[in-house]
PDBQT receptor file of N, H, CA, C and O in Angstrom, charges set to zero:
ATOM      1  N   MET A   1       3.378 -31.549  81.375  1.00  0.00    +0.000 N 
ATOM      2  CA  MET A   1       3.586 -30.139  81.625  1.00  0.00    +0.000 C 
ATOM      3  C   MET A   1       2.347 -29.626  82.359  1.00  0.00    +0.000 C 
ATOM      4  O   MET A   1       1.212 -29.861  81.945  1.00  0.00    +0.000 OA
ATOM      5  N   SER A   2       2.599 -28.929  83.446  1.00  0.00    +0.000 N 
ATOM      6  H   SER A   2       3.521 -28.739  83.783  1.00  0.00    +0.000 HD
ATOM      7  CA  SER A   2       1.489 -28.451  84.260  1.00  0.00    +0.000 C 
ATOM      8  C   SER A   2       0.842 -27.215  83.635  1.00  0.00    +0.000 C 
ATOM      9  O   SER A   2       1.394 -26.578  82.737  1.00  0.00    +0.000 OA
ATOM     10  N   ILE A   3      -0.326 -26.910  84.137  1.00  0.00    +0.000 N 
ATOM     11  H   ILE A   3      -0.775 -27.427  84.866  1.00  0.00    +0.000 HD
ATOM     12  CA  ILE A   3      -1.060 -25.743  83.645  1.00  0.00    +0.000 C 
ATOM     13  C   ILE A   3      -0.285 -24.463  83.929  1.00  0.00    +0.000 C 
ATOM     14  O   ILE A   3      -0.344 -23.514  83.148  1.00  0.00    +0.000 OA
ATOM     15  N   TRP A   4       0.442 -24.434  85.045  1.00  0.00    +0.000 N 
ATOM     16  H   TRP A   4       0.490 -25.206  85.680  1.00  0.00    +0.000 HD
ATOM     17  CA  TRP A   4       1.215 -23.242  85.406  1.00  0.00    +0.000 C 
ATOM     18  C   TRP A   4       2.398 -23.058  84.465  1.00  0.00    +0.000 C 
ATOM     19  O   TRP A   4       2.742 -21.930  84.114  1.00  0.00    +0.000 OA
ATOM     20  N   ASP A   5       3.017 -24.152  84.059  1.00  0.00    +0.000 N 
ATOM     21  H   ASP A   5       2.737 -25.069  84.345  1.00  0.00    +0.000 HD
ATOM     22  CA  ASP A   5       4.116 -24.063  83.090  1.00  0.00    +0.000 C 
ATOM     23  C   ASP A   5       3.610 -23.546  81.749  1.00  0.00    +0.000 C 
ATOM     24  O   ASP A   5       4.265 -22.731  81.100  1.00  0.00    +0.000 OA
ATOM     25  N   LYS A   6       2.443 -24.027  81.344  1.00  0.00    +0.000 N 
ATOM     26  H   LYS A   6       1.911 -24.690  81.871  1.00  0.00    +0.000 HD
ATOM     27  CA  LYS A   6       1.869 -23.566  80.085  1.00  0.00    +0.000 C 
ATOM     28  C   LYS A   6       1.536 -22.082  80.150  1.00  0.00    +0.000 C 
ATOM     29  O   LYS A   6       1.786 -21.334  79.205  1.00  0.00    +0.000 OA
ATOM     30  N   ALA A   7       0.961 -21.661  81.296  1.00  0.00    +0.000 N 
ATOM     31  H   ALA A   7       0.758 -22.269  82.064  1.00  0.00    +0.000 HD
ATOM     32  CA  ALA A   7       0.620 -20.247  81.462  1.00  0.00    +0.000 C 
ATOM     33  C   ALA A   7       1.873 -19.378  81.461  1.00  0.00    +0.000 C 
ATOM     34  O   ALA A   7       1.878 -18.293  80.881  1.00  0.00    +0.000 OA
ATOM     35  N   LYS A   8       2.925 -19.851  82.106  1.00  0.00    +0.000 N 
ATOM     36  H   LYS A   8       2.921 -20.733  82.577  1.00  0.00    +0.000 HD
ATOM     37  CA  LYS A   8       4.189 -19.099  82.144  1.00  0.00    +0.000 C 
ATOM     38  C   LYS A   8       4.772 -18.962  80.744  1.00  0.00    +0.000 C 
ATOM     39  O   LYS A   8       5.233 -17.885  80.367  1.00  0.00    +0.000 OA
ATOM     40  N   GLN A   9       4.756 -20.029  79.982  1.00  0.00    +0.000 N 
ATOM     41  H   GLN A   9       4.381 -20.905  80.288  1.00  0.00    +0.000 HD
ATOM     42  CA  GLN A   9       5.301 -19.982  78.633  1.00  0.00    +0.000 C 
ATOM     43  C   GLN A   9       4.464 -19.090  77.722  1.00  0.00    +0.000 C 
ATOM     44  O   GLN A   9       5.010 -18.376  76.882  1.00  0.00    +0.000 OA
ATOM     45  N   LYS A  10       3.151 -19.127  77.882  1.00  0.00    +0.000 N 
ATOM     46  H   LYS A  10       2.708 -19.707  78.565  1.00  0.00    +0.000 HD
ATOM     47  CA  LYS A  10       2.292 -18.271  77.070  1.00  0.00    +0.000 C 
ATOM     48  C   LYS A  10       2.520 -16.803  77.413  1.00  0.00    +0.000 C 
ATOM     49  O   LYS A  10       2.543 -15.948  76.528  1.00  0.00    +0.000 OA
ATOM     50  N   ALA A  11       2.689 -16.512  78.715  1.00  0.00    +0.000 N 
ATOM     51  H   ALA A  11       2.671 -17.206  79.434  1.00  0.00    +0.000 HD
ATOM     52  CA  ALA A  11       2.966 -15.138  79.135  1.00  0.00    +0.000 C 
ATOM     53  C   ALA A  11       4.301 -14.663  78.572  1.00  0.00    +0.000 C 
ATOM     54  O   ALA A  11       4.419 -13.521  78.130  1.00  0.00    +0.000 OA
ATOM     55  N   GLU A  12       5.295 -15.525  78.587  1.00  0.00    +0.000 N 
ATOM     56  H   GLU A  12       5.199 -16.453  78.946  1.00  0.00    +0.000 HD
ATOM     57  CA  GLU A  12       6.608 -15.191  78.034  1.00  0.00    +0.000 C 
ATOM     58  C   GLU A  12       6.491 -14.914  76.540  1.00  0.00    +0.000 C 
ATOM     59  O   GLU A  12       7.103 -13.980  76.021  1.00  0.00    +0.000 OA
ATOM     60  N   GLU A  13       5.707 -15.726  75.863  1.00  0.00    +0.000 N 
ATOM     61  H   GLU A  13       5.210 -16.485  76.284  1.00  0.00    +0.000 HD
ATOM     62  CA  GLU A  13       5.505 -15.549  74.426  1.00  0.00    +0.000 C 
ATOM     63  C   GLU A  13       4.799 -14.216  74.134  1.00  0.00    +0.000 C 
ATOM     64  O   GLU A  13       5.191 -13.485  73.224  1.00  0.00    +0.000 OA
ATOM     65  N   LEU A  14       3.760 -13.910  74.912  1.00  0.00    +0.000 N 
ATOM     66  H   LEU A  14       3.442 -14.503  75.652  1.00  0.00    +0.000 HD
ATOM     67  CA  LEU A  14       3.030 -12.660  74.715  1.00  0.00    +0.000 C 
ATOM     68  C   LEU A  14       3.902 -11.446  75.027  1.00  0.00    +0.000 C 
ATOM     69  O   LEU A  14       3.840 -10.436  74.326  1.00  0.00    +0.000 OA
ATOM     70  N   LEU A  15       4.708 -11.545  76.069  1.00  0.00    +0.000 N 
ATOM     71  H   LEU A  15       4.759 -12.365  76.639  1.00  0.00    +0.000 HD
ATOM     72  CA  LEU A  15       5.632 -10.462  76.407  1.00  0.00    +0.000 C 
ATOM     73  C   LEU A  15       6.616 -10.236  75.261  1.00  0.00    +0.000 C 
ATOM     74  O   LEU A  15       6.884  -9.097  74.878  1.00  0.00    +0.000 OA
ATOM     75  N   GLY A  16       7.143 -11.311  74.728  1.00  0.00    +0.000 N 
ATOM     76  H   GLY A  16       6.926 -12.236  75.040  1.00  0.00    +0.000 HD
ATOM     77  CA  GLY A  16       8.074 -11.209  73.616  1.00  0.00    +0.000 C 
ATOM     78  C   GLY A  16       7.435 -10.585  72.395  1.00  0.00    +0.000 C 
ATOM     79  O   GLY A  16       8.036  -9.735  71.739  1.00  0.00    +0.000 OA
ATOM     80  N   ARG A  17       6.218 -11.005  72.089  1.00  0.00    +0.000 N 
ATOM     81  H   ARG A  17       5.730 -11.695  72.622  1.00  0.00    +0.000 HD
ATOM     82  CA  ARG A  17       5.525 -10.442  70.918  1.00  0.00    +0.000 C 
ATOM     83  C   ARG A  17       5.247  -8.961  71.118  1.00  0.00    +0.000 C 
ATOM     84  O   ARG A  17       5.415  -8.167  70.192  1.00  0.00    +0.000 OA
ATOM     85  N   ALA A  18       4.816  -8.576  72.336  1.00  0.00    +0.000 N 
ATOM     86  H   ALA A  18       4.679  -9.221  73.088  1.00  0.00    +0.000 HD
ATOM     87  CA  ALA A  18       4.549  -7.161  72.622  1.00  0.00    +0.000 C 
ATOM     88  C   ALA A  18       5.822  -6.330  72.496  1.00  0.00    +0.000 C 
ATOM     89  O   ALA A  18       5.804  -5.231  71.942  1.00  0.00    +0.000 OA
ATOM     90  N   GLU A  19       6.920  -6.862  73.014  1.00  0.00    +0.000 N 
ATOM     91  H   GLU A  19       6.935  -7.755  73.464  1.00  0.00    +0.000 HD
ATOM     92  CA  GLU A  19       8.190  -6.141  72.943  1.00  0.00    +0.000 C 
ATOM     93  C   GLU A  19       8.658  -6.013  71.488  1.00  0.00    +0.000 C 
ATOM     94  O   GLU A  19       9.197  -4.983  71.085  1.00  0.00    +0.000 OA
ATOM     95  N   GLN A  20       8.446  -7.065  70.723  1.00  0.00    +0.000 N 
ATOM     96  H   GLN A  20       8.008  -7.903  71.051  1.00  0.00    +0.000 HD
ATOM     97  CA  GLN A  20       8.830  -7.040  69.315  1.00  0.00    +0.000 C 
ATOM     98  C   GLN A  20       8.000  -6.009  68.539  1.00  0.00    +0.000 C 
ATOM     99  O   GLN A  20       8.548  -5.247  67.742  1.00  0.00    +0.000 OA
ATOM    100  N   VAL A  21       6.706  -5.984  68.766  1.00  0.00    +0.000 N 
ATOM    101  H   VAL A  21       6.261  -6.603  69.414  1.00  0.00    +0.000 HD
ATOM    102  CA  VAL A  21       5.834  -5.023  68.078  1.00  0.00    +0.000 C 
ATOM    103  C   VAL A  21       6.197  -3.605  68.484  1.00  0.00    +0.000 C 
ATOM    104  O   VAL A  21       6.228  -2.710  67.640  1.00  0.00    +0.000 OA
ATOM    105  N   TYR A  22       6.472  -3.388  69.765  1.00  0.00    +0.000 N 
ATOM    106  H   TYR A  22       6.446  -4.115  70.451  1.00  0.00    +0.000 HD
ATOM    107  CA  TYR A  22       6.883  -2.062  70.228  1.00  0.00    +0.000 C 
ATOM    108  C   TYR A  22       8.160  -1.631  69.500  1.00  0.00    +0.000 C 
ATOM    109  O   TYR A  22       8.245  -0.506  69.007  1.00  0.00    +0.000 OA
ATOM    110  N   GLY A  23       9.134  -2.513  69.434  1.00  0.00    +0.000 N 
ATOM    111  H   GLY A  23       9.065  -3.427  69.835  1.00  0.00    +0.000 HD
ATOM    112  CA  GLY A  23      10.390  -2.192  68.772  1.00  0.00    +0.000 C 
ATOM    113  C   GLY A  23      10.208  -1.864  67.306  1.00  0.00    +0.000 C 
ATOM    114  O   GLY A  23      10.817  -0.931  66.785  1.00  0.00    +0.000 OA
ATOM    115  N   GLU A  24       9.356  -2.647  66.639  1.00  0.00    +0.000 N 
ATOM    116  H   GLU A  24       8.861  -3.406  67.063  1.00  0.00    +0.000 HD
ATOM    117  CA  GLU A  24       9.109  -2.401  65.219  1.00  0.00    +0.000 C 
ATOM    118  C   GLU A  24       8.387  -1.076  64.997  1.00  0.00    +0.000 C 
ATOM    119  O   GLU A  24       8.703  -0.337  64.065  1.00  0.00    +0.000 OA
ATOM    120  N   SER A  25       7.425  -0.785  65.853  1.00  0.00    +0.000 N 
ATOM    121  H   SER A  25       7.168  -1.385  66.610  1.00  0.00    +0.000 HD
ATOM    122  CA  SER A  25       6.637   0.429  65.652  1.00  0.00    +0.000 C 
ATOM    123  C   SER A  25       7.395   1.702  66.030  1.00  0.00    +0.000 C 
ATOM    124  O   SER A  25       7.094   2.779  65.516  1.00  0.00    +0.000 OA
ATOM    125  N   HIS A  26       8.370   1.582  66.921  1.00  0.00    +0.000 N 
ATOM    126  H   HIS A  26       8.615   0.707  67.339  1.00  0.00    +0.000 HD
ATOM    127  CA  HIS A  26       9.126   2.752  67.355  1.00  0.00    +0.000 C 
ATOM    128  C   HIS A  26      10.545   2.814  66.765  1.00  0.00    +0.000 C 
ATOM    129  O   HIS A  26      11.318   3.717  67.084  1.00  0.00    +0.000 OA
ATOM    130  N   GLY A  27      10.869   1.862  65.918  1.00  0.00    +0.000 N 
ATOM    131  H   GLY A  27      10.242   1.128  65.658  1.00  0.00    +0.000 HD
ATOM    132  CA  GLY A  27      12.187   1.851  65.301  1.00  0.00    +0.000 C 
ATOM    133  C   GLY A  27      13.296   1.508  66.280  1.00  0.00    +0.000 C 
ATOM    134  O   GLY A  27      14.444   1.912  66.095  1.00  0.00    +0.000 OA
ATOM    135  N   ASP A  28      12.951   0.761  67.322  1.00  0.00    +0.000 N 
ATOM    136  H   ASP A  28      12.019   0.433  67.473  1.00  0.00    +0.000 HD
ATOM    137  CA  ASP A  28      13.921   0.384  68.349  1.00  0.00    +0.000 C 
ATOM    138  C   ASP A  28      14.400  -1.042  68.074  1.00  0.00    +0.000 C 
ATOM    139  O   ASP A  28      13.727  -2.015  68.414  1.00  0.00    +0.000 OA
ATOM    140  N   ALA A  29      15.567  -1.142  67.457  1.00  0.00    +0.000 N 
ATOM    141  H   ALA A  29      16.113  -0.352  67.181  1.00  0.00    +0.000 HD
ATOM    142  CA  ALA A  29      16.088  -2.450  67.064  1.00  0.00    +0.000 C 
ATOM    143  C   ALA A  29      16.371  -3.337  68.269  1.00  0.00    +0.000 C 
ATOM    144  O   ALA A  29      16.174  -4.550  68.202  1.00  0.00    +0.000 OA
ATOM    145  N   ALA A  30      16.828  -2.750  69.365  1.00  0.00    +0.000 N 
ATOM    146  H   ALA A  30      16.988  -1.765  69.420  1.00  0.00    +0.000 HD
ATOM    147  CA  ALA A  30      17.129  -3.540  70.562  1.00  0.00    +0.000 C 
ATOM    148  C   ALA A  30      15.863  -4.184  71.123  1.00  0.00    +0.000 C 
ATOM    149  O   ALA A  30      15.891  -5.347  71.525  1.00  0.00    +0.000 OA
ATOM    150  N   ALA A  31      14.765  -3.451  71.155  1.00  0.00    +0.000 N 
ATOM    151  H   ALA A  31      14.742  -2.507  70.828  1.00  0.00    +0.000 HD
ATOM    152  CA  ALA A  31      13.501  -4.005  71.657  1.00  0.00    +0.000 C 
ATOM    153  C   ALA A  31      12.983  -5.090  70.720  1.00  0.00    +0.000 C 
ATOM    154  O   ALA A  31      12.442  -6.099  71.172  1.00  0.00    +0.000 OA
ATOM    155  N   THR A  32      13.148  -4.885  69.429  1.00  0.00    +0.000 N 
ATOM    156  H   THR A  32      13.588  -4.066  69.062  1.00  0.00    +0.000 HD
ATOM    157  CA  THR A  32      12.710  -5.883  68.459  1.00  0.00    +0.000 C 
ATOM    158  C   THR A  32      13.470  -7.183  68.653  1.00  0.00    +0.000 C 
ATOM    159  O   THR A  32      12.866  -8.255  68.673  1.00  0.00    +0.000 OA
ATOM    160  N   VAL A  33      14.772  -7.105  68.795  1.00  0.00    +0.000 N 
ATOM    161  H   VAL A  33      15.263  -6.234  68.779  1.00  0.00    +0.000 HD
ATOM    162  CA  VAL A  33      15.603  -8.297  68.975  1.00  0.00    +0.000 C 
ATOM    163  C   VAL A  33      15.299  -8.962  70.314  1.00  0.00    +0.000 C 
ATOM    164  O   VAL A  33      15.230 -10.189  70.392  1.00  0.00    +0.000 OA
ATOM    165  N   ALA A  34      15.118  -8.178  71.353  1.00  0.00    +0.000 N 
ATOM    166  H   ALA A  34      15.174  -7.182  71.290  1.00  0.00    +0.000 HD
ATOM    167  CA  ALA A  34      14.796  -8.745  72.668  1.00  0.00    +0.000 C 
ATOM    168  C   ALA A  34      13.445  -9.458  72.614  1.00  0.00    +0.000 C 
ATOM    169  O   ALA A  34      13.279 -10.521  73.213  1.00  0.00    +0.000 OA
ATOM    170  N   GLY A  35      12.499  -8.886  71.912  1.00  0.00    +0.000 N 
ATOM    171  H   GLY A  35      12.634  -8.022  71.426  1.00  0.00    +0.000 HD
ATOM    172  CA  GLY A  35      11.199  -9.532  71.756  1.00  0.00    +0.000 C 
ATOM    173  C   GLY A  35      11.298 -10.840  71.010  1.00  0.00    +0.000 C 
ATOM    174  O   GLY A  35      10.675 -11.830  71.393  1.00  0.00    +0.000 OA
ATOM    175  N   GLU A  36      12.078 -10.850  69.945  1.00  0.00    +0.000 N 
ATOM    176  H   GLU A  36      12.584 -10.046  69.633  1.00  0.00    +0.000 HD
ATOM    177  CA  GLU A  36      12.287 -12.085  69.198  1.00  0.00    +0.000 C 
ATOM    178  C   GLU A  36      12.960 -13.137  70.073  1.00  0.00    +0.000 C 
ATOM    179  O   GLU A  36      12.637 -14.322  69.980  1.00  0.00    +0.000 OA
ATOM    180  N   ALA A  37      13.885 -12.714  70.912  1.00  0.00    +0.000 N 
ATOM    181  H   ALA A  37      14.147 -11.752  70.987  1.00  0.00    +0.000 HD
ATOM    182  CA  ALA A  37      14.569 -13.643  71.809  1.00  0.00    +0.000 C 
ATOM    183  C   ALA A  37      13.581 -14.251  72.802  1.00  0.00    +0.000 C 
ATOM    184  O   ALA A  37      13.644 -15.449  73.080  1.00  0.00    +0.000 OA
ATOM    185  N   HIS A  38      12.676 -13.444  73.335  1.00  0.00    +0.000 N 
ATOM    186  H   HIS A  38      12.625 -12.471  73.108  1.00  0.00    +0.000 HD
ATOM    187  CA  HIS A  38      11.660 -13.961  74.255  1.00  0.00    +0.000 C 
ATOM    188  C   HIS A  38      10.773 -14.988  73.548  1.00  0.00    +0.000 C 
ATOM    189  O   HIS A  38      10.453 -16.036  74.108  1.00  0.00    +0.000 OA
ATOM    190  N   LEU A  39      10.383 -14.673  72.317  1.00  0.00    +0.000 N 
ATOM    191  H   LEU A  39      10.643 -13.822  71.862  1.00  0.00    +0.000 HD
ATOM    192  CA  LEU A  39       9.547 -15.604  71.555  1.00  0.00    +0.000 C 
ATOM    193  C   LEU A  39      10.266 -16.933  71.328  1.00  0.00    +0.000 C 
ATOM    194  O   LEU A  39       9.690 -18.000  71.544  1.00  0.00    +0.000 OA
ATOM    195  N   LEU A  40      11.498 -16.869  70.903  1.00  0.00    +0.000 N 
ATOM    196  H   LEU A  40      11.966 -16.003  70.728  1.00  0.00    +0.000 HD
ATOM    197  CA  LEU A  40      12.259 -18.088  70.644  1.00  0.00    +0.000 C 
ATOM    198  C   LEU A  40      12.477 -18.900  71.910  1.00  0.00    +0.000 C 
ATOM    199  O   LEU A  40      12.403 -20.129  71.885  1.00  0.00    +0.000 OA
ATOM    200  N   GLU A  41      12.747 -18.217  73.017  1.00  0.00    +0.000 N 
ATOM    201  H   GLU A  41      12.807 -17.219  73.037  1.00  0.00    +0.000 HD
ATOM    202  CA  GLU A  41      12.938 -18.907  74.287  1.00  0.00    +0.000 C 
ATOM    203  C   GLU A  41      11.667 -19.629  74.714  1.00  0.00    +0.000 C 
ATOM    204  O   GLU A  41      11.719 -20.775  75.162  1.00  0.00    +0.000 OA
ATOM    205  N   ALA A  42      10.533 -18.963  74.576  1.00  0.00    +0.000 N 
ATOM    206  H   ALA A  42      10.491 -18.033  74.212  1.00  0.00    +0.000 HD
ATOM    207  CA  ALA A  42       9.259 -19.581  74.943  1.00  0.00    +0.000 C 
ATOM    208  C   ALA A  42       8.963 -20.788  74.052  1.00  0.00    +0.000 C 
ATOM    209  O   ALA A  42       8.498 -21.819  74.538  1.00  0.00    +0.000 OA
ATOM    210  N   GLU A  43       9.228 -20.663  72.767  1.00  0.00    +0.000 N 
ATOM    211  H   GLU A  43       9.606 -19.825  72.373  1.00  0.00    +0.000 HD
ATOM    212  CA  GLU A  43       8.999 -21.776  71.845  1.00  0.00    +0.000 C 
ATOM    213  C   GLU A  43       9.920 -22.948  72.157  1.00  0.00    +0.000 C 
ATOM    214  O   GLU A  43       9.499 -24.103  72.091  1.00  0.00    +0.000 OA
ATOM    215  N   ALA A  44      11.172 -22.659  72.497  1.00  0.00    +0.000 N 
ATOM    216  H   ALA A  44      11.514 -21.721  72.551  1.00  0.00    +0.000 HD
ATOM    217  CA  ALA A  44      12.124 -23.718  72.824  1.00  0.00    +0.000 C 
ATOM    218  C   ALA A  44      11.722 -24.436  74.106  1.00  0.00    +0.000 C 
ATOM    219  O   ALA A  44      11.818 -25.660  74.186  1.00  0.00    +0.000 OA
ATOM    220  N   GLU A  45      11.275 -23.686  75.106  1.00  0.00    +0.000 N 
ATOM    221  H   GLU A  45      11.198 -22.691  75.041  1.00  0.00    +0.000 HD
ATOM    222  CA  GLU A  45      10.835 -24.310  76.355  1.00  0.00    +0.000 C 
ATOM    223  C   GLU A  45       9.603 -25.177  76.122  1.00  0.00    +0.000 C 
ATOM    224  O   GLU A  45       9.485 -26.260  76.696  1.00  0.00    +0.000 OA
ATOM    225  N   GLU A  46       8.689 -24.704  75.284  1.00  0.00    +0.000 N 
ATOM    226  H   GLU A  46       8.785 -23.824  74.818  1.00  0.00    +0.000 HD
ATOM    227  CA  GLU A  46       7.492 -25.481  74.985  1.00  0.00    +0.000 C 
ATOM    228  C   GLU A  46       7.856 -26.773  74.249  1.00  0.00    +0.000 C 
ATOM    229  O   GLU A  46       7.319 -27.836  74.562  1.00  0.00    +0.000 OA
ATOM    230  N   ALA A  47       8.748 -26.688  73.292  1.00  0.00    +0.000 N 
ATOM    231  H   ALA A  47       9.184 -25.825  73.038  1.00  0.00    +0.000 HD
ATOM    232  CA  ALA A  47       9.179 -27.873  72.546  1.00  0.00    +0.000 C 
ATOM    233  C   ALA A  47       9.889 -28.861  73.460  1.00  0.00    +0.000 C 
ATOM    234  O   ALA A  47       9.680 -30.069  73.346  1.00  0.00    +0.000 OA
ATOM    235  N   ALA A  48      10.726 -28.361  74.366  1.00  0.00    +0.000 N 
ATOM    236  H   ALA A  48      10.895 -27.380  74.459  1.00  0.00    +0.000 HD
ATOM    237  CA  ALA A  48      11.429 -29.234  75.301  1.00  0.00    +0.000 C 
ATOM    238  C   ALA A  48      10.449 -29.922  76.236  1.00  0.00    +0.000 C 
ATOM    239  O   ALA A  48      10.614 -31.102  76.548  1.00  0.00    +0.000 OA
ATOM    240  N   ALA A  49       9.436 -29.203  76.684  1.00  0.00    +0.000 N 
ATOM    241  H   ALA A  49       9.302 -28.245  76.431  1.00  0.00    +0.000 HD
ATOM    242  CA  ALA A  49       8.434 -29.791  77.574  1.00  0.00    +0.000 C 
ATOM    243  C   ALA A  49       7.625 -30.854  76.844  1.00  0.00    +0.000 C 
ATOM    244  O   ALA A  49       7.278 -31.881  77.427  1.00  0.00    +0.000 OA
ATOM    245  N   GLU A  50       7.326 -30.616  75.585  1.00  0.00    +0.000 N 
ATOM    246  H   GLU A  50       7.607 -29.782  75.111  1.00  0.00    +0.000 HD
ATOM    247  CA  GLU A  50       6.590 -31.611  74.802  1.00  0.00    +0.000 C 
ATOM    248  C   GLU A  50       7.424 -32.866  74.588  1.00  0.00    +0.000 C 
ATOM    249  O   GLU A  50       6.904 -33.979  74.667  1.00  0.00    +0.000 OA
ATOM    250  N   ARG A  51       8.716 -32.694  74.319  1.00  0.00    +0.000 N 
ATOM    251  H   ARG A  51       9.138 -31.790  74.255  1.00  0.00    +0.000 HD
ATOM    252  CA  ARG A  51       9.594 -33.855  74.146  1.00  0.00    +0.000 C 
ATOM    253  C   ARG A  51       9.718 -34.627  75.447  1.00  0.00    +0.000 C 
ATOM    254  O   ARG A  51       9.759 -35.857  75.445  1.00  0.00    +0.000 OA
ATOM    255  N   LYS A  52       9.776 -33.914  76.547  1.00  0.00    +0.000 N 
ATOM    256  H   LYS A  52       9.743 -32.915  76.549  1.00  0.00    +0.000 HD
ATOM    257  CA  LYS A  52       9.898 -34.556  77.855  1.00  0.00    +0.000 C 
ATOM    258  C   LYS A  52       8.666 -35.401  78.159  1.00  0.00    +0.000 C 
ATOM    259  O   LYS A  52       8.769 -36.453  78.790  1.00  0.00    +0.000 OA
ATOM    260  N   GLY A  53       7.506 -34.940  77.708  1.00  0.00    +0.000 N 
ATOM    261  H   GLY A  53       7.423 -34.086  77.195  1.00  0.00    +0.000 HD
ATOM    262  CA  GLY A  53       6.267 -35.652  77.963  1.00  0.00    +0.000 C 
ATOM    263  C   GLY A  53       6.017 -36.810  77.014  1.00  0.00    +0.000 C 
ATOM    264  O   GLY A  53       5.115 -37.612  77.255  1.00  0.00    +0.000 OA
ATOM    265  N   ALA A  54       6.789 -36.919  75.941  1.00  0.00    +0.000 N 
ATOM    266  H   ALA A  54       7.522 -36.268  75.745  1.00  0.00    +0.000 HD
ATOM    267  CA  ALA A  54       6.597 -37.985  74.965  1.00  0.00    +0.000 C 
ATOM    268  C   ALA A  54       7.075 -39.319  75.532  1.00  0.00    +0.000 C 
ATOM    269  O   ALA A  54       7.999 -39.377  76.343  1.00  0.00    +0.000 OA
ATOM    270  N   ARG A  55       6.431 -40.365  75.091  1.00  0.00    +0.000 N 
ATOM    271  H   ARG A  55       5.680 -40.317  74.433  1.00  0.00    +0.000 HD
ATOM    272  CA  ARG A  55       6.845 -41.696  75.542  1.00  0.00    +0.000 C 
ATOM    273  C   ARG A  55       8.183 -42.040  74.898  1.00  0.00    +0.000 C 
ATOM    274  O   ARG A  55       8.419 -41.680  73.745  1.00  0.00    +0.000 OA
ATOM    275  N   PRO A  56       9.060 -42.730  75.619  1.00  0.00    +0.000 N 
ATOM    276  CA  PRO A  56      10.381 -43.065  75.069  1.00  0.00    +0.000 C 
ATOM    277  C   PRO A  56      10.323 -43.944  73.827  1.00  0.00    +0.000 C 
ATOM    278  O   PRO A  56      11.199 -43.846  72.967  1.00  0.00    +0.000 OA
ATOM    279  N   ASP A  57       9.292 -44.814  73.711  1.00  0.00    +0.000 N 
ATOM    280  H   ASP A  57       8.581 -44.894  74.409  1.00  0.00    +0.000 HD
ATOM    281  CA  ASP A  57       9.211 -45.699  72.552  1.00  0.00    +0.000 C 
ATOM    282  C   ASP A  57       8.478 -45.056  71.370  1.00  0.00    +0.000 C 
ATOM    283  O   ASP A  57       8.366 -45.662  70.305  1.00  0.00    +0.000 OA
ATOM    284  N   ASP A  58       7.987 -43.850  71.556  1.00  0.00    +0.000 N 
ATOM    285  H   ASP A  58       8.078 -43.357  72.421  1.00  0.00    +0.000 HD
ATOM    286  CA  ASP A  58       7.281 -43.145  70.500  1.00  0.00    +0.000 C 
ATOM    287  C   ASP A  58       8.301 -42.460  69.595  1.00  0.00    +0.000 C 
ATOM    288  O   ASP A  58       9.014 -41.553  70.025  1.00  0.00    +0.000 OA
ATOM    289  N   GLU A  59       8.365 -42.891  68.367  1.00  0.00    +0.000 N 
ATOM    290  H   GLU A  59       7.786 -43.628  68.018  1.00  0.00    +0.000 HD
ATOM    291  CA  GLU A  59       9.330 -42.322  67.429  1.00  0.00    +0.000 C 
ATOM    292  C   GLU A  59       8.655 -41.409  66.424  1.00  0.00    +0.000 C 
ATOM    293  O   GLU A  59       9.163 -41.214  65.320  1.00  0.00    +0.000 OA
ATOM    294  N   GLY A  60       7.518 -40.850  66.798  1.00  0.00    +0.000 N 
ATOM    295  H   GLY A  60       7.106 -41.008  67.695  1.00  0.00    +0.000 HD
ATOM    296  CA  GLY A  60       6.827 -39.944  65.895  1.00  0.00    +0.000 C 
ATOM    297  C   GLY A  60       6.021 -40.653  64.836  1.00  0.00    +0.000 C 
ATOM    298  O   GLY A  60       5.610 -40.039  63.851  1.00  0.00    +0.000 OA
ATOM    299  N   LEU A  61       5.790 -41.936  65.023  1.00  0.00    +0.000 N 
ATOM    300  H   LEU A  61       6.124 -42.435  65.822  1.00  0.00    +0.000 HD
ATOM    301  CA  LEU A  61       5.051 -42.716  64.043  1.00  0.00    +0.000 C 
ATOM    302  C   LEU A  61       3.626 -42.913  64.547  1.00  0.00    +0.000 C 
ATOM    303  O   LEU A  61       3.263 -44.007  64.980  1.00  0.00    +0.000 OA
ATOM    304  N   ALA A  62       2.844 -41.887  64.493  1.00  0.00    +0.000 N 
ATOM    305  H   ALA A  62       3.138 -40.999  64.142  1.00  0.00    +0.000 HD
ATOM    306  CA  ALA A  62       1.479 -41.946  64.990  1.00  0.00    +0.000 C 
ATOM    307  C   ALA A  62       0.665 -42.943  64.169  1.00  0.00    +0.000 C 
ATOM    308  O   ALA A  62       0.656 -42.899  62.939  1.00  0.00    +0.000 OA
ATOM    309  N   GLY A  63       0.001 -43.818  64.856  1.00  0.00    +0.000 N 
ATOM    310  H   GLY A  63       0.008 -43.854  65.855  1.00  0.00    +0.000 HD
ATOM    311  CA  GLY A  63      -0.856 -44.784  64.203  1.00  0.00    +0.000 C 
ATOM    312  C   GLY A  63      -0.124 -45.909  63.513  1.00  0.00    +0.000 C 
ATOM    313  O   GLY A  63      -0.742 -46.641  62.740  1.00  0.00    +0.000 OA
ATOM    314  N   ALA A  64       1.148 -46.082  63.749  1.00  0.00    +0.000 N 
ATOM    315  H   ALA A  64       1.650 -45.487  64.376  1.00  0.00    +0.000 HD
ATOM    316  CA  ALA A  64       1.926 -47.113  63.066  1.00  0.00    +0.000 C 
ATOM    317  C   ALA A  64       1.911 -48.443  63.800  1.00  0.00    +0.000 C 
ATOM    318  O   ALA A  64       2.600 -49.379  63.391  1.00  0.00    +0.000 OA
ATOM    319  N   ARG A  65       1.154 -48.543  64.854  1.00  0.00    +0.000 N 
ATOM    320  H   ARG A  65       0.595 -47.783  65.186  1.00  0.00    +0.000 HD
ATOM    321  CA  ARG A  65       1.151 -49.806  65.634  1.00  0.00    +0.000 C 
ATOM    322  C   ARG A  65       0.303 -50.781  64.999  1.00  0.00    +0.000 C 
ATOM    323  O   ARG A  65       0.168 -51.900  65.496  1.00  0.00    +0.000 OA
TER     324      ARG A  65
């Protein structure tokens, strides 16, 4: 995953958190849900990128060789 992808995902995460906090503080349920959606999307993209970068023979058994 490139540095630009990481920066994009972090920005998406921060935007989502800001939108969620705004919604919570102003009683705006739509903004809160939209913020949560941004957070989840950023987390899912990060997890997918990490899986993509993993070696195919790596089964999560760190140090088991």
